[in-house]
PDB file of N, CA, C and O in Angstrom:
ATOM      1  N   MET A   1       0.851  -1.322   0.037  1.00  0.00           N
ATOM      2  CA  MET A   1       0.061  -0.067  -0.070  1.00  0.00           C
ATOM      3  C   MET A   1       1.301   1.132   0.033  1.00  0.00           C
ATOM      4  O   MET A   1       2.396   1.123   0.594  1.00  0.00           O
ATOM      5  N   ILE A   2       0.497   2.284  -0.882  1.00  0.00           N
ATOM      6  CA  ILE A   2       1.174   3.598  -0.831  1.00  0.00           C
ATOM      7  C   ILE A   2       1.326   4.180   0.303  1.00  0.00           C
ATOM      8  O   ILE A   2       0.420   3.622   0.921  1.00  0.00           O
ATOM      9  N   GLN A   3       1.746   4.810   0.957  1.00  0.00           N
ATOM     10  CA  GLN A   3       1.587   5.848   2.045  1.00  0.00           C
ATOM     11  C   GLN A   3       1.406   7.336   1.860  1.00  0.00           C
ATOM     12  O   GLN A   3       0.958   8.149   2.669  1.00  0.00           O
ATOM     13  N   ASN A   4       1.904   7.554   0.463  1.00  0.00           N
ATOM     14  CA  ASN A   4       2.290   9.225   0.372  1.00  0.00           C
ATOM     15  C   ASN A   4       2.174   9.189  -1.227  1.00  0.00           C
ATOM     16  O   ASN A   4       2.281   8.211  -1.968  1.00  0.00           O
ATOM     17  N   GLU A   5       1.867  10.836  -1.625  1.00  0.00           N
ATOM     18  CA  GLU A   5       2.012  11.039  -2.873  1.00  0.00           C
ATOM     19  C   GLU A   5       3.376  10.706  -3.714  1.00  0.00           C
ATOM     20  O   GLU A   5       3.461  10.156  -4.812  1.00  0.00           O
ATOM     21  N   PHE A   6       4.465  11.228  -2.832  1.00  0.00           N
ATOM     22  CA  PHE A   6       5.652  10.915  -3.602  1.00  0.00           C
ATOM     23  C   PHE A   6       6.083   9.557  -3.975  1.00  0.00           C
ATOM     24  O   PHE A   6       6.701   9.314  -5.011  1.00  0.00           O
ATOM     25  N   ALA A   7       5.711   8.614  -3.034  1.00  0.00           N
ATOM     26  CA  ALA A   7       5.894   7.140  -3.276  1.00  0.00           C
ATOM     27  C   ALA A   7       5.125   6.602  -4.544  1.00  0.00           C
ATOM     28  O   ALA A   7       5.565   5.740  -5.305  1.00  0.00           O
ATOM     29  N   ALA A   8       3.685   7.360  -4.673  1.00  0.00           N
ATOM     30  CA  ALA A   8       3.175   6.667  -5.736  1.00  0.00           C
ATOM     31  C   ALA A   8       3.684   7.205  -7.273  1.00  0.00           C
ATOM     32  O   ALA A   8       3.620   6.586  -8.335  1.00  0.00           O
ATOM     33  N   MET A   9       4.282   8.760  -6.983  1.00  0.00           N
ATOM     34  CA  MET A   9       5.073   9.226  -8.371  1.00  0.00           C
ATOM     35  C   MET A   9       6.468   8.396  -8.739  1.00  0.00           C
ATOM     36  O   MET A   9       6.945   8.160  -9.850  1.00  0.00           O
ATOM     37  N   PHE A  10       7.123   7.910  -6.955  1.00  0.00           N
ATOM     38  CA  PHE A  10       7.759   7.153  -7.858  1.00  0.00           C
ATOM     39  C   PHE A  10       7.570   5.609  -8.340  1.00  0.00           C
ATOM     40  O   PHE A  10       8.512   4.973  -8.814  1.00  0.00           O
ATOM     41  N   THR A  11       6.491   5.160  -8.205  1.00  0.00           N
ATOM     42  CA  THR A  11       5.887   4.029  -8.552  1.00  0.00           C
ATOM     43  C   THR A  11       5.713   4.535  -9.960  1.00  0.00           C
ATOM     44  O   THR A  11       6.509   4.167 -10.824  1.00  0.00           O
ATOM     45  N   ALA A  12       4.866   5.237 -10.207  1.00  0.00           N
ATOM     46  CA  ALA A  12       4.230   5.739 -11.579  1.00  0.00           C
ATOM     47  C   ALA A  12       5.497   5.913 -12.618  1.00  0.00           C
ATOM     48  O   ALA A  12       5.558   5.342 -13.707  1.00  0.00           O
ATOM     49  N   ASP A  13       6.353   6.677 -12.164  1.00  0.00           N
ATOM     50  CA  ASP A  13       7.773   6.889 -12.990  1.00  0.00           C
ATOM     51  C   ASP A  13       8.410   5.344 -13.213  1.00  0.00           C
ATOM     52  O   ASP A  13       8.712   5.116 -14.385  1.00  0.00           O
ATOM     53  N   ALA A  14       8.580   4.598 -12.558  1.00  0.00           N
ATOM     54  CA  ALA A  14       9.184   3.213 -12.437  1.00  0.00           C
ATOM     55  C   ALA A  14       8.472   2.577 -13.825  1.00  0.00           C
ATOM     56  O   ALA A  14       8.894   2.137 -14.895  1.00  0.00           O
ATOM     57  N   PHE A  15       7.104   2.784 -13.178  1.00  0.00           N
ATOM     58  CA  PHE A  15       6.279   1.938 -14.715  1.00  0.00           C
ATOM     59  C   PHE A  15       6.320   2.275 -15.893  1.00  0.00           C
ATOM     60  O   PHE A  15       6.383   1.472 -16.825  1.00  0.00           O
ATOM     61  N   ALA A  16       6.280   3.925 -16.046  1.00  0.00           N
ATOM     62  CA  ALA A  16       6.757   4.348 -17.020  1.00  0.00           C
ATOM     63  C   ALA A  16       7.746   3.848 -17.935  1.00  0.00           C
ATOM     64  O   ALA A  16       7.680   3.444 -19.096  1.00  0.00           O
ATOM     65  N   LEU A  17       8.662   3.979 -17.121  1.00  0.00           N
ATOM     66  CA  LEU A  17      10.447   3.769 -17.613  1.00  0.00           C
ATOM     67  C   LEU A  17       9.848   2.036 -18.377  1.00  0.00           C
ATOM     68  O   LEU A  17       9.985   1.834 -19.584  1.00  0.00           O
ATOM     69  N   ILE A  18       9.393   1.265 -17.699  1.00  0.00           N
ATOM     70  CA  ILE A  18       9.657  -0.395 -18.393  1.00  0.00           C
ATOM     71  C   ILE A  18       8.489  -0.126 -19.286  1.00  0.00           C
ATOM     72  O   ILE A  18       8.048  -1.202 -19.690  1.00  0.00           O
ATOM     73  N   GLY A  19       7.757   0.986 -19.792  1.00  0.00           N
ATOM     74  CA  GLY A  19       6.559   0.950 -21.035  1.00  0.00           C
ATOM     75  C   GLY A  19       5.362   0.338 -20.221  1.00  0.00           C
ATOM     76  O   GLY A  19       4.661  -0.266 -21.032  1.00  0.00           O
ATOM     77  N   ARG A  20       4.888   0.252 -19.084  1.00  0.00           N
ATOM     78  CA  ARG A  20       3.956  -0.547 -18.689  1.00  0.00           C
ATOM     79  C   ARG A  20       2.876   0.716 -18.486  1.00  0.00           C
ATOM     80  O   ARG A  20       2.544   0.755 -17.301  1.00  0.00           O
ATOM     81  N   HIS A  21       2.242   1.734 -19.260  1.00  0.00           N
ATOM     82  CA  HIS A  21       1.769   3.101 -19.213  1.00  0.00           C
ATOM     83  C   HIS A  21       0.526   3.013 -18.833  1.00  0.00           C
ATOM     84  O   HIS A  21       0.112   4.077 -18.373  1.00  0.00           O
ATOM     85  N   ASP A  22      -0.479   1.885 -18.847  1.00  0.00           N
ATOM     86  CA  ASP A  22      -1.989   1.698 -17.892  1.00  0.00           C
ATOM     87  C   ASP A  22      -1.265   1.914 -16.192  1.00  0.00           C
ATOM     88  O   ASP A  22      -1.753   2.614 -15.304  1.00  0.00           O
ATOM     89  N   ASP A  23      -0.099   1.157 -16.110  1.00  0.00           N
ATOM     90  CA  ASP A  23      -0.166   1.093 -14.761  1.00  0.00           C
ATOM     91  C   ASP A  23       0.602   2.655 -13.876  1.00  0.00           C
ATOM     92  O   ASP A  23       0.519   3.079 -12.724  1.00  0.00           O
ATOM     93  N   ALA A  24       1.257   3.088 -15.008  1.00  0.00           N
ATOM     94  CA  ALA A  24       1.966   4.336 -14.665  1.00  0.00           C
ATOM     95  C   ALA A  24       0.581   5.254 -14.459  1.00  0.00           C
ATOM     96  O   ALA A  24       0.394   5.911 -13.435  1.00  0.00           O
ATOM     97  N   VAL A  25      -0.366   5.207 -15.580  1.00  0.00           N
ATOM     98  CA  VAL A  25      -1.421   6.206 -15.440  1.00  0.00           C
ATOM     99  C   VAL A  25      -2.011   5.779 -13.589  1.00  0.00           C
ATOM    100  O   VAL A  25      -2.057   6.540 -12.622  1.00  0.00           O
ATOM    101  N   HIS A  26      -2.277   4.718 -13.652  1.00  0.00           N
ATOM    102  CA  HIS A  26      -3.106   4.112 -12.312  1.00  0.00           C
ATOM    103  C   HIS A  26      -2.392   4.962 -11.288  1.00  0.00           C
ATOM    104  O   HIS A  26      -3.117   5.805 -10.761  1.00  0.00           O
ATOM    105  N   TRP A  27      -0.797   4.922 -10.779  1.00  0.00           N
ATOM    106  CA  TRP A  27       0.108   5.294  -9.917  1.00  0.00           C
ATOM    107  C   TRP A  27      -0.215   6.612  -9.970  1.00  0.00           C
ATOM    108  O   TRP A  27      -0.405   7.185  -8.897  1.00  0.00           O
ATOM    109  N   VAL A  28      -0.323   7.239 -11.023  1.00  0.00           N
ATOM    110  CA  VAL A  28       0.006   8.964 -11.049  1.00  0.00           C
ATOM    111  C   VAL A  28      -1.651   9.061 -10.448  1.00  0.00           C
ATOM    112  O   VAL A  28      -1.710   9.806  -9.470  1.00  0.00           O
ATOM    113  N   ARG A  29      -2.653   8.608 -10.746  1.00  0.00           N
ATOM    114  CA  ARG A  29      -3.971   8.781 -10.081  1.00  0.00           C
ATOM    115  C   ARG A  29      -3.906   8.433  -8.575  1.00  0.00           C
ATOM    116  O   ARG A  29      -4.364   9.243  -7.768  1.00  0.00           O
ATOM    117  N   ALA A  30      -3.343   7.233  -8.142  1.00  0.00           N
ATOM    118  CA  ALA A  30      -2.754   7.446  -7.090  1.00  0.00           C
ATOM    119  C   ALA A  30      -2.365   8.754  -6.381  1.00  0.00           C
ATOM    120  O   ALA A  30      -3.018   9.290  -5.485  1.00  0.00           O
ATOM    121  N   ALA A  31      -1.328   9.147  -6.856  1.00  0.00           N
ATOM    122  CA  ALA A  31      -0.472  10.115  -6.444  1.00  0.00           C
ATOM    123  C   ALA A  31      -1.509  11.728  -6.365  1.00  0.00           C
ATOM    124  O   ALA A  31      -1.375  12.595  -5.502  1.00  0.00           O
ATOM    125  N   VAL A  32      -2.316  11.748  -7.309  1.00  0.00           N
ATOM    126  CA  VAL A  32      -3.100  12.768  -7.377  1.00  0.00           C
ATOM    127  C   VAL A  32      -4.340  12.621  -6.051  1.00  0.00           C
ATOM    128  O   VAL A  32      -4.776  13.621  -5.480  1.00  0.00           O
ATOM    129  N   ASP A  33      -4.645  11.651  -5.818  1.00  0.00           N
ATOM    130  CA  ASP A  33      -6.018  10.712  -4.780  1.00  0.00           C
ATOM    131  C   ASP A  33      -5.393  11.338  -3.310  1.00  0.00           C
ATOM    132  O   ASP A  33      -6.015  11.678  -2.303  1.00  0.00           O
ATOM    133  N   HIS A  34      -3.716  11.358  -3.618  1.00  0.00           N
ATOM    134  CA  HIS A  34      -3.212  11.328  -2.300  1.00  0.00           C
ATOM    135  C   HIS A  34      -2.855  13.436  -2.210  1.00  0.00           C
ATOM    136  O   HIS A  34      -2.321  13.937  -1.221  1.00  0.00           O
ATOM    137  N   GLY A  35      -3.224  14.125  -3.228  1.00  0.00           N
ATOM    138  CA  GLY A  35      -2.611  15.010  -2.841  1.00  0.00           C
ATOM    139  C   GLY A  35      -2.000  15.862  -3.926  1.00  0.00           C
ATOM    140  O   GLY A  35      -2.305  17.023  -4.200  1.00  0.00           O
ATOM    141  N   PHE A  36      -0.764  14.828  -4.704  1.00  0.00           N
ATOM    142  CA  PHE A  36       0.119  15.382  -5.631  1.00  0.00           C
ATOM    143  C   PHE A  36      -0.960  16.356  -6.633  1.00  0.00           C
ATOM    144  O   PHE A  36      -2.011  15.889  -7.073  1.00  0.00           O
ATOM    145  N   ILE A  37      -0.537  17.669  -6.882  1.00  0.00           N
ATOM    146  CA  ILE A  37      -1.457  18.198  -7.827  1.00  0.00           C
ATOM    147  C   ILE A  37      -0.465  19.268  -8.638  1.00  0.00           C
ATOM    148  O   ILE A  37      -1.000  20.268  -9.116  1.00  0.00           O
ATOM    149  N   ASN A  38       0.631  19.121  -8.762  1.00  0.00           N
ATOM    150  CA  ASN A  38       1.580  19.762  -9.116  1.00  0.00           C
ATOM    151  C   ASN A  38       1.186  19.826 -10.767  1.00  0.00           C
ATOM    152  O   ASN A  38       1.919  19.021 -11.342  1.00  0.00           O
ATOM    153  N   HIS A  39       0.258  20.524 -11.753  1.00  0.00           N
ATOM    154  CA  HIS A  39       0.040  20.274 -12.793  1.00  0.00           C
ATOM    155  C   HIS A  39       1.373  20.464 -13.687  1.00  0.00           C
ATOM    156  O   HIS A  39       1.491  19.480 -14.417  1.00  0.00           O
ATOM    157  N   PRO A  40       2.331  21.322 -13.862  1.00  0.00           N
ATOM    158  CA  PRO A  40       3.424  21.812 -14.705  1.00  0.00           C
ATOM    159  C   PRO A  40       4.559  20.568 -14.424  1.00  0.00           C
ATOM    160  O   PRO A  40       5.435  20.270 -15.236  1.00  0.00           O
ATOM    161  N   PHE A  41       4.401  20.048 -13.387  1.00  0.00           N
ATOM    162  CA  PHE A  41       5.262  18.992 -13.449  1.00  0.00           C
ATOM    163  C   PHE A  41       4.626  17.815 -14.109  1.00  0.00           C
ATOM    164  O   PHE A  41       5.346  17.183 -14.882  1.00  0.00           O
ATOM    165  N   LEU A  42       3.326  17.391 -13.926  1.00  0.00           N
ATOM    166  CA  LEU A  42       3.097  16.289 -14.737  1.00  0.00           C
ATOM    167  C   LEU A  42       2.820  16.524 -16.178  1.00  0.00           C
ATOM    168  O   LEU A  42       2.757  15.589 -16.977  1.00  0.00           O
ATOM    169  N   ALA A  43       2.642  17.857 -16.538  1.00  0.00           N
ATOM    170  CA  ALA A  43       2.499  17.816 -17.830  1.00  0.00           C
ATOM    171  C   ALA A  43       3.724  18.271 -18.363  1.00  0.00           C
ATOM    172  O   ALA A  43       3.779  18.287 -19.592  1.00  0.00           O
ATOM    173  N   GLU A  44       4.847  18.690 -17.658  1.00  0.00           N
ATOM    174  CA  GLU A  44       6.107  19.020 -18.845  1.00  0.00           C
ATOM    175  C   GLU A  44       7.211  18.683 -18.105  1.00  0.00           C
ATOM    176  O   GLU A  44       8.250  18.641 -18.764  1.00  0.00           O
ATOM    177  N   HIS A  45       7.307  18.425 -16.917  1.00  0.00           N
ATOM    178  CA  HIS A  45       8.445  18.456 -16.460  1.00  0.00           C
ATOM    179  C   HIS A  45       9.279  17.143 -15.694  1.00  0.00           C
ATOM    180  O   HIS A  45      10.457  17.219 -15.347  1.00  0.00           O
ATOM    181  N   ASP A  46       8.486  16.041 -15.528  1.00  0.00           N
ATOM    182  CA  ASP A  46       9.031  14.685 -15.068  1.00  0.00           C
ATOM    183  C   ASP A  46       8.912  14.303 -16.250  1.00  0.00           C
ATOM    184  O   ASP A  46       7.888  14.250 -16.931  1.00  0.00           O
ATOM    185  N   PRO A  47      10.637  13.852 -16.683  1.00  0.00           N
ATOM    186  CA  PRO A  47      11.151  13.394 -17.452  1.00  0.00           C
ATOM    187  C   PRO A  47      10.412  11.853 -17.967  1.00  0.00           C
ATOM    188  O   PRO A  47      10.172  11.436 -19.100  1.00  0.00           O
ATOM    189  N   PHE A  48      10.224  11.356 -16.864  1.00  0.00           N
ATOM    190  CA  PHE A  48       9.946   9.697 -17.087  1.00  0.00           C
ATOM    191  C   PHE A  48       8.577   9.590 -17.663  1.00  0.00           C
ATOM    192  O   PHE A  48       8.347   8.560 -18.296  1.00  0.00           O
ATOM    193  N   LEU A  49       7.609  10.491 -17.551  1.00  0.00           N
ATOM    194  CA  LEU A  49       6.285  10.642 -17.667  1.00  0.00           C
ATOM    195  C   LEU A  49       5.945  10.617 -19.542  1.00  0.00           C
ATOM    196  O   LEU A  49       4.922  10.155 -20.048  1.00  0.00           O
ATOM    197  N   THR A  50       7.182  11.283 -20.342  1.00  0.00           N
ATOM    198  CA  THR A  50       7.485  11.599 -21.170  1.00  0.00           C
ATOM    199  C   THR A  50       6.354  10.589 -22.096  1.00  0.00           C
ATOM    200  O   THR A  50       5.378  11.151 -22.592  1.00  0.00           O
ATOM    201  N   GLU A  51       6.511   9.346 -22.260  1.00  0.00           N
ATOM    202  CA  GLU A  51       5.617   8.686 -23.141  1.00  0.00           C
ATOM    203  C   GLU A  51       4.523   8.078 -22.652  1.00  0.00           C
ATOM    204  O   GLU A  51       3.959   7.177 -23.273  1.00  0.00           O
ATOM    205  N   VAL A  52       4.180   8.451 -21.662  1.00  0.00           N
ATOM    206  CA  VAL A  52       2.664   8.487 -20.731  1.00  0.00           C
ATOM    207  C   VAL A  52       1.696   9.789 -21.360  1.00  0.00           C
ATOM    208  O   VAL A  52       0.544   9.546 -21.719  1.00  0.00           O
ATOM    209  N   ARG A  53       2.147  10.893 -21.439  1.00  0.00           N
ATOM    210  CA  ARG A  53       1.480  12.084 -21.468  1.00  0.00           C
ATOM    211  C   ARG A  53       0.393  12.086 -23.039  1.00  0.00           C
ATOM    212  O   ARG A  53      -0.267  13.067 -23.379  1.00  0.00           O
ATOM    213  N   ASP A  54       0.431  10.870 -23.746  1.00  0.00           N
ATOM    214  CA  ASP A  54      -0.413  11.079 -24.733  1.00  0.00           C
ATOM    215  C   ASP A  54      -1.378  10.010 -24.412  1.00  0.00           C
ATOM    216  O   ASP A  54      -2.313   9.854 -25.197  1.00  0.00           O
ATOM    217  N   GLU A  55      -1.283   9.185 -23.283  1.00  0.00           N
ATOM    218  CA  GLU A  55      -2.345   8.451 -23.245  1.00  0.00           C
ATOM    219  C   GLU A  55      -3.532   8.944 -22.801  1.00  0.00           C
ATOM    220  O   GLU A  55      -3.291   9.910 -22.077  1.00  0.00           O
ATOM    221  N   PRO A  56      -4.754   8.731 -22.894  1.00  0.00           N
ATOM    222  CA  PRO A  56      -6.193   9.506 -22.911  1.00  0.00           C
ATOM    223  C   PRO A  56      -6.567   9.375 -21.552  1.00  0.00           C
ATOM    224  O   PRO A  56      -7.269  10.298 -21.142  1.00  0.00           O
ATOM    225  N   GLY A  57      -6.220   8.250 -20.529  1.00  0.00           N
ATOM    226  CA  GLY A  57      -6.219   8.421 -18.927  1.00  0.00           C
ATOM    227  C   GLY A  57      -5.290   9.322 -18.520  1.00  0.00           C
ATOM    228  O   GLY A  57      -5.653   9.897 -17.494  1.00  0.00           O
ATOM    229  N   PHE A  58      -4.208   9.673 -18.937  1.00  0.00           N
ATOM    230  CA  PHE A  58      -3.539  10.455 -18.346  1.00  0.00           C
ATOM    231  C   PHE A  58      -3.835  11.773 -18.602  1.00  0.00           C
ATOM    232  O   PHE A  58      -3.813  12.579 -17.672  1.00  0.00           O
ATOM    233  N   LEU A  59      -4.160  12.180 -19.928  1.00  0.00           N
ATOM    234  CA  LEU A  59      -5.008  13.558 -20.470  1.00  0.00           C
ATOM    235  C   LEU A  59      -6.200  14.101 -19.778  1.00  0.00           C
ATOM    236  O   LEU A  59      -6.533  15.275 -19.614  1.00  0.00           O
ATOM    237  N   GLN A  60      -6.679  13.176 -19.464  1.00  0.00           N
ATOM    238  CA  GLN A  60      -8.174  13.184 -18.393  1.00  0.00           C
ATOM    239  C   GLN A  60      -7.487  13.745 -17.184  1.00  0.00           C
ATOM    240  O   GLN A  60      -7.913  14.780 -16.672  1.00  0.00           O
ATOM    241  N   LEU A  61      -6.442  13.111 -16.701  1.00  0.00           N
ATOM    242  CA  LEU A  61      -6.171  13.156 -15.375  1.00  0.00           C
ATOM    243  C   LEU A  61      -5.601  14.690 -15.389  1.00  0.00           C
ATOM    244  O   LEU A  61      -5.729  15.431 -14.414  1.00  0.00           O
ATOM    245  N   LEU A  62      -5.120  14.983 -16.295  1.00  0.00           N
ATOM    246  CA  LEU A  62      -4.598  16.350 -16.359  1.00  0.00           C
ATOM    247  C   LEU A  62      -5.459  17.162 -16.287  1.00  0.00           C
ATOM    248  O   LEU A  62      -5.488  17.886 -15.292  1.00  0.00           O
ATOM    249  N   GLU A  63      -6.427  17.302 -17.307  1.00  0.00           N
ATOM    250  CA  GLU A  63      -7.368  18.255 -17.038  1.00  0.00           C
ATOM    251  C   GLU A  63      -8.459  18.255 -15.684  1.00  0.00           C
ATOM    252  O   GLU A  63      -9.331  19.093 -15.456  1.00  0.00           O
ATOM    253  N   GLU A  64      -8.163  17.219 -14.993  1.00  0.00           N
ATOM    254  CA  GLU A  64      -8.537  17.402 -13.447  1.00  0.00           C
ATOM    255  C   GLU A  64      -8.168  18.105 -12.693  1.00  0.00           C
ATOM    256  O   GLU A  64      -8.879  18.787 -11.955  1.00  0.00           O
ATOM    257  N   VAL A  65      -6.519  18.074 -12.733  1.00  0.00           N
ATOM    258  CA  VAL A  65      -5.927  18.390 -12.028  1.00  0.00           C
ATOM    259  C   VAL A  65      -5.645  19.871 -12.149  1.00  0.00           C
ATOM    260  O   VAL A  65      -5.137  20.595 -11.292  1.00  0.00           O
ATOM    261  N   ARG A  66      -6.156  20.269 -13.632  1.00  0.00           N
ATOM    262  CA  ARG A  66      -5.344  21.679 -13.620  1.00  0.00           C
ATOM    263  C   ARG A  66      -6.119  22.612 -12.810  1.00  0.00           C
ATOM    264  O   ARG A  66      -5.383  23.265 -12.069  1.00  0.00           O
ATOM    265  N   PRO A  67      -7.660  22.964 -12.675  1.00  0.00           N
ATOM    266  CA  PRO A  67      -8.150  23.729 -11.954  1.00  0.00           C
ATOM    267  C   PRO A  67      -7.650  23.647 -10.641  1.00  0.00           C
ATOM    268  O   PRO A  67      -7.457  24.715 -10.061  1.00  0.00           O
ATOM    269  N   ARG A  68      -7.388  22.539 -10.026  1.00  0.00           N
ATOM    270  CA  ARG A  68      -6.775  22.353  -8.060  1.00  0.00           C
ATOM    271  C   ARG A  68      -5.674  23.365  -8.654  1.00  0.00           C
ATOM    272  O   ARG A  68      -5.842  24.584  -8.633  1.00  0.00           O
ATOM    273  N   TRP A  69      -4.456  22.698  -9.219  1.00  0.00           N
ATOM    274  CA  TRP A  69      -3.325  23.521  -9.322  1.00  0.00           C
ATOM    275  C   TRP A  69      -3.488  25.060  -9.692  1.00  0.00           C
ATOM    276  O   TRP A  69      -2.701  25.817  -9.123  1.00  0.00           O
ATOM    277  N   GLU A  70      -4.063  25.411 -10.244  1.00  0.00           N
ATOM    278  CA  GLU A  70      -4.684  27.302 -10.691  1.00  0.00           C
ATOM    279  C   GLU A  70      -5.358  27.392  -9.499  1.00  0.00           C
ATOM    280  O   GLU A  70      -4.978  28.465  -9.031  1.00  0.00           O
ATOM    281  N   ALA A  71      -6.173  26.871  -8.697  1.00  0.00           N
ATOM    282  CA  ALA A  71      -6.819  27.578  -7.483  1.00  0.00           C
ATOM    283  C   ALA A  71      -5.164  28.101  -6.507  1.00  0.00           C
ATOM    284  O   ALA A  71      -4.826  29.235  -6.168  1.00  0.00           O
ATOM    285  N   VAL A  72      -4.517  26.918  -6.315  1.00  0.00           N
ATOM    286  CA  VAL A  72      -3.569  26.897  -5.277  1.00  0.00           C
ATOM    287  C   VAL A  72      -2.907  28.246  -5.683  1.00  0.00           C
ATOM    288  O   VAL A  72      -2.782  29.154  -4.862  1.00  0.00           O
ATOM    289  N   VAL A  73      -2.430  28.366  -7.142  1.00  0.00           N
ATOM    290  CA  VAL A  73      -1.643  29.076  -7.504  1.00  0.00           C
ATOM    291  C   VAL A  73      -2.045  30.722  -7.194  1.00  0.00           C
ATOM    292  O   VAL A  73      -1.230  31.584  -6.864  1.00  0.00           O
ATOM    293  N   GLU A  74      -3.666  30.941  -7.411  1.00  0.00           N
ATOM    294  CA  GLU A  74      -4.088  32.342  -7.249  1.00  0.00           C
ATOM    295  C   GLU A  74      -4.386  32.618  -6.215  1.00  0.00           C
ATOM    296  O   GLU A  74      -4.390  33.806  -5.894  1.00  0.00           O
ATOM    297  N   TRP A  75      -4.803  31.466  -5.173  1.00  0.00           N
ATOM    298  CA  TRP A  75      -4.702  31.774  -3.743  1.00  0.00           C
ATOM    299  C   TRP A  75      -3.339  32.304  -3.226  1.00  0.00           C
ATOM    300  O   TRP A  75      -3.349  33.221  -2.405  1.00  0.00           O
ATOM    301  N   GLU A  76      -2.103  31.748  -3.685  1.00  0.00           N
ATOM    302  CA  GLU A  76      -0.833  32.017  -3.361  1.00  0.00           C
ATOM    303  C   GLU A  76      -0.556  33.471  -3.561  1.00  0.00           C
ATOM    304  O   GLU A  76      -0.001  34.212  -2.749  1.00  0.00           O
ATOM    305  N   ARG A  77      -1.212  33.927  -5.270  1.00  0.00           N
ATOM    306  CA  ARG A  77      -0.687  35.402  -5.508  1.00  0.00           C
ATOM    307  C   ARG A  77      -1.524  36.267  -4.517  1.00  0.00           C
ATOM    308  O   ARG A  77      -1.070  37.232  -3.904  1.00  0.00           O
ATOM    309  N   ARG A  78      -2.920  35.759  -4.430  1.00  0.00           N
ATOM    310  CA  ARG A  78      -3.517  36.855  -3.164  1.00  0.00           C
ATOM    311  C   ARG A  78      -3.031  36.781  -1.861  1.00  0.00           C
ATOM    312  O   ARG A  78      -3.324  37.598  -0.988  1.00  0.00           O
ATOM    313  N   ARG A  79      -2.454  36.028  -1.740  1.00  0.00           N
ATOM    314  CA  ARG A  79      -1.647  35.587  -0.282  1.00  0.00           C
ATOM    315  C   ARG A  79      -0.865  36.928  -0.027  1.00  0.00           C
ATOM    316  O   ARG A  79      -0.780  37.759   0.878  1.00  0.00           O
ATOM    317  N   GLN A  80      -0.301  36.706  -1.365  1.00  0.00           N
ATOM    318  CA  GLN A  80       1.235  37.647  -1.146  1.00  0.00           C
ATOM    319  C   GLN A  80       1.236  39.349  -1.760  1.00  0.00           C
ATOM    320  O   GLN A  80       2.128  40.185  -1.910  1.00  0.00           O
ATOM    321  N   ALA A  81      -0.333  39.337  -2.021  1.00  0.00           N
ATOM    322  CA  ALA A  81      -0.620  40.826  -2.579  1.00  0.00           C
ATOM    323  C   ALA A  81      -0.633  41.884  -1.280  1.00  0.00           C
ATOM    324  O   ALA A  81      -0.834  43.085  -1.463  1.00  0.00           O
TER     325      ALA A  81
END
């Protein structure tokens, strides 16, 4: 059982590296369910997810995460103003 979002992301990266894209998407979902919402990292910066980014399930997950990420960014902007 995965204990936190970072362990789930490490697992997702491992599955992505060995070409098991469905499993990688599953573990990214687990990371999101545990609170990982860093949309830019998922969409652009995690090099291990490059081959997974075109998967329909991953694209759907990105669309779900985006508004949550944008809400946090906006909250930070208002807090610093």
